[in-house]
N, C-alpha and C positions, 0 to 999 in steps of 0.2 A: 740300655734302651735309648734310642735317639728320640729327642723331643719332637712332638708333632708340629705342623705348621702353625696351628692355632696357639700352641704353647710358646712358640718362638715370637709370634706377634704379641702375645700377652706380655712377654718378658720385656718387650721394647716400649710398652706403655708406661709413661711417667706422668702422674697427676701433678697438678701445681702444688698441692700440699706436700707430696713426696719430694719434689724438687726444692721447695723452699727449705724444708728440713735438712735435706742433703747439703744445700749451700751453707746453712748455718753450721753444720758439723764440720764442713771443710774450711770455712773462713773465720768462724767465730765460735769455736767449741766451748768457750766459757760464757757465751751469751745466755741471757735469761729466757730467751724465746719470745719476748714481747714483740719485737719487730716482725718475726716470722708469723706470729699469730695475727698481728695487725694487717699484714699483707693478705692473709687468708680472710680476714674480716672484709677487706675491700673486695676480694674475689667473690665472696658471698653476696655482697651488695650488688656487684656487677651481674650476677646470675638473676637476681630479683628484677633489676632494671631491664635486663635483656628480655625476661619473660613478658614484660609489659610493652617493650618496644616491638616485640614480635606480634602482639595482638593489638597494636595501636589502631589499625584500621577497623577493628571490630569492636573495640571498647570506647567508652566516652572519654578518651584522654587525648584526642587530637585537638588542635586549634589553640586559641588564646585563652588564658585564664582570666583575662580582663584586668591585669595589673601590670605595672611597670617596675622593673627591678632597679637596683642601685646604679646599674650601668646605663639607665635610660632606655632599656630595651623592653619590648613586650614579652611578658612571661608566658611561656607555653605550659599547658597542663602537664605534659610529660616532664618539663623542667621541674615543676613543683614536686612531682612524684619522685624523680631521681634525687633531688636535694633532700627530701625527707627520708628517703631510703638510706642515703649515706649517713645522715644524722643518727637514725635508729640503729644502724649497724655498728657505729663507732663510739657514740657518746658514753655508753654505760658499760664499756668493756673493762675499764680500769687501765687501758693502755695509752690513752691520750690525755693531754692536759688542756687542750681546746681544739676546736675546728675553725676553719675559715672557708667560706664558700663564695664563689663569684656572685651568687644570688642574694647574699646577705650583706648589709652595710657594715656590720660590726662582727668581730669574732664571736663564735658560738661557745659559751662556757659549758663546763661539765655541770649537769643538774645537781642541785643540793642533795646530799646523802649518798652520792656515788663516788667511788675512788678515782683519784687523779693519777694519770700515768706520766710517762716521760717523753712523749712524742706529740708534736703538733702536726696536724694534717690539714693541708690546703687543697681545695679541689674545685674543678669546674664540673658540676654534676652532669651536664649534657651539652657538650660542645657541638656547635653547628645546628642548634635547635630550630633555626629558621627553615631548615630543610626537612623537618619532621613530616609536615603535611604532604610533601612530594616524594617521600620514600627514598631519600638520599641518605647515605651513610652518615652516622653521627657517633659521638663518643663521650667517654668520661676521662678526665685527666686528673691525676693526683700527685701531690708532692708531700714528702715526709721530712720534717726537721726534728732533731733532738732538742728537747727543752733547754732553754738558756736562762729563763727567769728563776729568780731565787725563791726559796721557801718551798713548803710542801703543799701549798694551796693550789688554787686554780691557776692556769697559765695566763700569760699576759700578751699584749700586742708585740712585745719584743721577740716572742717565740715565733711569730710570723714574719717579722721584718728582718729576715736573714738573707744574705746573698745566696744565690743558687748553688755555689760551691759547697755550702754547708749541708746540702741535702743528704740524708742517709739513704733515701730511696725515692724513686719517682717512676711513674708509669702511666699507661692509658689503656682504655678498653675501647675497641672499635666494634660498633654494631653495624655490620655490613652483610654481605652475602653469607658470611659466617661471622661468628663473634670471636674476637681475639683479645687477649690480655697480654700486654707487653710491659716488662718492667726491668729495672736495674737496681741493684743495691751497691753499685760500685765495682762489681765483678762481672762485667759484660752485660749484654742485653739479651733477654730471652723471651720468646713468644709462645703463647699457649692458645690453642683453638678449643672452643667449647663444643663438647660432644653432647647434644641434647638427649641422646639415647640413654646415657648414664648420668647426666647432670654434672659433668666434671670438665674442668679445663685440663687439656692434655698437652704436654710439651710437643710442639711442632716446629719451632724455629730456635734451636739452641745457638747461643753465641752469634747473634746477628752482627754482621759488619756491613758498612755501607761503602760504596766505591769512593775513591778520593776525588773523582770528577764524574759528574753525572750527565746523562743524556736528556734529562727533563728539566723544565723550569715551571714553577707554579706561582702565578701572580694574577691578581685581578686587574687586567689591563684596561678596564673601563675607567680606572683612576689615573691613567697615563698623563692627562693634561694637568693634573694637580701635583704631580711629582716634581722634584727639583731636577734641573738639567743633568746632574751627574747620575741620578737614579734612572732617568730616561735613557741615558747612554749605556748604563749597565744592561738594561733590558734589551736595548737594540743589539748589543754585542751578543747576548745569549741567542737571539734569533738569527742574526746575520753572520757574525764571525764564528761563533761556536756551533751554530746549526743545531741548537737544542730543540727538542719537541715540546710544545706547550701542552700542559695537562693541568687543568684547574677545576676542582670539584666545588670549592667554596665551603668545605668543611675541613677545618684545620687538621683534625686527627686523621682524616682520610687522605688528605694531600700529603701530610708528613709521613704517614705509614707507607704509601706507595713509593715515595722518594727514598725512604730509609732502605727499603728492600731492593728497589730497582736502580737507584742512583739518581740524584737530582737535587735541586735547590728550591726551597719555598721562600717567598718574600712577601712581607706586608710592611712596606716602608711608611714613614710618616709622609704627610702631604700638606697642601695648603689648608685643607679643611681640618685635619687632625695631625698637628705637627709632631705629637709624641706617639703617633701610631694608634692602632685600634686594639691590639691584643694586650691582655693583662700579663704583666711581668710574673707575678707569683703563681697564678693559676694555669697559665698556658706556656709562656716563653721559657721560664726556668726549668720546669720538669721535663719538657721536650728537649731542652738544651742538654740536660744531663744525660738523657737517653742517647741523643745524637753523638755527644762526645765519647760516651762509652762504646759506641759502635764505630768510632773512628772518624766521625764527622765534626762539625763545628757550628756554633751559633753565635751571631753577633747582632748588635743593634745598628751596625754600619760603621761604628767607630771603635767598639770594644766588645769583648766577649760577654755574652748574656750572663754567664755564671759569675762574673766578677762585679756585677752591678749591685750596689747597696741600695735596697729599696727604702723609700722615704715614707710611703703611704701604702695602705693595704690594697687598694685597687689601682695601683700605679700601672700605667700603660707604657708600651715600648714598641719601637719599630723592631722588626724581626727579619733576619736573613738566616736560614738554617738548612743544613743538609751537607752535601759533599764538601769536604774541607777545603780543597783547592779553589772551588767555585766561590765559597763564602769569603775566603781570604782575599781573593781578587776583588770582591765587592768592597771590602774594607780599604784596600789600596786605592780604589777608584774614588771612594767617598771621603777619604782623609787626605788625598792629594799626595 
């Protein structure tokens, strides 16, 4: 008997849990399953954050919480909720040795009495949160490192201060017209779209690759006067010689995601006001750089690959040029002479 159309459609449905487990069996059959379960813990946290993002206009979670975070930025109520959700989803699982959040000054230790795992998770709980009140796409970014600190106790700062090349997994969740989770464990980049009717992330973009040269550029040109002359020349070339189209949302995850799929380059260079750039190396630049390189792109601070930078402090900032490989390498050539 031939399968019905509904049966054929069902056979093509792959949940994120199924996909993670299949990837483990394919690439690490001897693995304990901790990393796979950790990724699913993050997916669960994303579902909870997504549910509150979707009702943000109806619930009392819009606007400022009246506090300033370690970055000197006003904390939004939804920021706090997302940060707390990640903590509750990960700290007591026995799969992590510590967490580090863009919203917290110090690493977050495992509570007393709970088991310690072998992974450190660093995350930006709600990237682009200044856009919350105006209903623009926002996101969550995460980075996973294998523990390097000695002993069986709680993890230490050294578990966080690792170059991006050491990441065992990285990803982001985009809360937009649909909610997507995109991640890599070093075996390609895969995207999943959340289906609210069944409450699951379903595989929608397997093996994402990004064009070697893109048609878009994304940069905040209101900072043009503060950039160095070489950076100004790079942006002029994108507009005039390369005839790229300008697309800038002002939410890193959203700008990066569009360029990853459609082809383009995102830039947040240092300037006279912020010589080291604005974006955080460990919470934003490094995880997106790993995703980008796994998709065939490249990420640089203008002089060297983002993944090769040895971080010195937890909340280190960095210039960022990320996206189409040919475009970013041309930036390096222009900025290094």
